[in-house]
N, C-alpha and C positions, 0 to 999 in steps of 0.2 A: 519486535524484532521481523516477525514472519511480514509485518505491513510493511516494513522498512526494506527489508529484501527485495518483496514484489515489487516496490517503487524504483529500485533501481536498476532491477533486471527489467522492469518495462519501460524507463528511461532510455537504456540501452538499445532495447530491441526498436522503440520508437525513433528515435534517432538513424538507427540503421535502415529502418524499412522508409524514412523521409530521403534519406540520401540515394536509396535505391529510385526511390518515386521520380525525385528531382532530376536524376540523368535519364531516366525512362521515359518520361510523360512530361519535362516541362513544368513541374510543381512548386508551388513557393515552398521557402526553407520555413520549417518549425522555427519559431518564435521563443527565446527564455524566457519572457514572460507568460506565457501559456504554460510552459512545460513547467515553471515554479507554481503558477496558481493550481495547477491540475496537481501537482504533487502535495501539497498542501491541503488542498480539498480530499484528497484520498486519503492521507496520513489522518488525519482529525476526523475523517467517516470510521477509517479503520478503529483509531484510539478509540472513538464513543461507541462502537459497536460492543467491543469486547470489556467496558467501564463497568458497565452493571450486572455479568456474570460474576466478574472478578470482585466486587465490591461484595457481592452474596455470598460468593464461595470462601472469602478471608472472615465472614462471620459465624463459620461452622468451625467448630474446635477438631484439631486432627485426629484424635481419637475415635470421633465419632464418622469424619470423613473416612477413615481407612478402615473402619469396620466391618465391612463387606468385602475387603479384598483381599 
């Protein structure tokens, strides 16, 4: 959820910055294929980065995990 929220926020900010740069510096428009490939790459990296700790944590019983809380 955090990765998805960050990507949605990032897309909005990237397009806002791109529109500002297009009007101020005559830059080129950001293309949809670049945005889609960037979102797919970053979302996959975010999920894979959290997969190993989540699998490791799922192997611990709740009684042991909350013993020191």
